[in-house]
Each structure stands twice: as structure tokens, then as C-alpha cells.
C-alpha positions, 0 to 999 in steps of 0.5 A: 745537073749540068747545063745544056750549054757549057757557059751555064756551069761557069761561075763567071756566068752565074755571077754576071746573071746575078748582077744583071737580075739585080740591076733589072729590079733596081729603082733608079733616082728620078731623072736617071732613066738614061743611066738605068737603060745603060746599066740594063744594057751593059749588064745584059752585054756582060751575060751575053758576051760570056755565053757567046764567048764560051761557045767560040774558040781562040781569038773569038772567045778572048774577044767576047770575054774582053767585051764582057769585061768592058761592059762590067766596068761600064756597069760598075761606073754607073753606080759612081754617078747615082746614089743607090743602096745596092750599088756597092753590091753590084760593083763588087759583083762586077769586080768579081766578073772582071777578075774571072774574065781577065783570067779566062782571056789570058 
């Protein structure tokens, strides 16, 4: 069944949602609450900018995809700063999102 919104059928949206859900459920090390907040915010930014971008056209669409790509990079960088078993998995999801967004924004 197709989604009510066009972004619901996009692979990049689905991968971004997967990453965001994983981040939300992670246990971050003690003393890293600011990094956890930043990771949650950046993961949400990826999902929301993909959704909004898909509903726009032209330069506005490209702009939202570029913001989402930047947020994916930010999210990935968080896991260079902490030890987390799921960090490499989330980083790989971020890389996949970034590659797909780069193609969409071109």
C-alpha cells in the first residue's frame, strides 16, 4: 500500500527512520547526555528534512535534502566521540542516507 505522503515510499526516508529509532533507544555512556540530545535532534532533523523536502520542488527541495545530509553527517560524528556497540551500524545507515541524498539533491 502506498503511503499518503510521497516521502513514505522513499528508501532514504525508511533508512533515516530506522537510524532515528535506533538512536532514540540507545543507552549513552554516563556524562554524555548532551551528545545524546544532539544525536536525537540530528536524527530527527534528517527524517523531517527528507519529508519536507519531498513535498517541495526545485531549490527548496534541494535545500532540505542538503540540510538532511548535513544532519546525517552530524549524527555519524557523534559515534566517533562515544563507545557504543550500535555506533558503527548507525554510522553505516547515515552513510547510506548521505549517498542517497547526494543523488536526490543533484
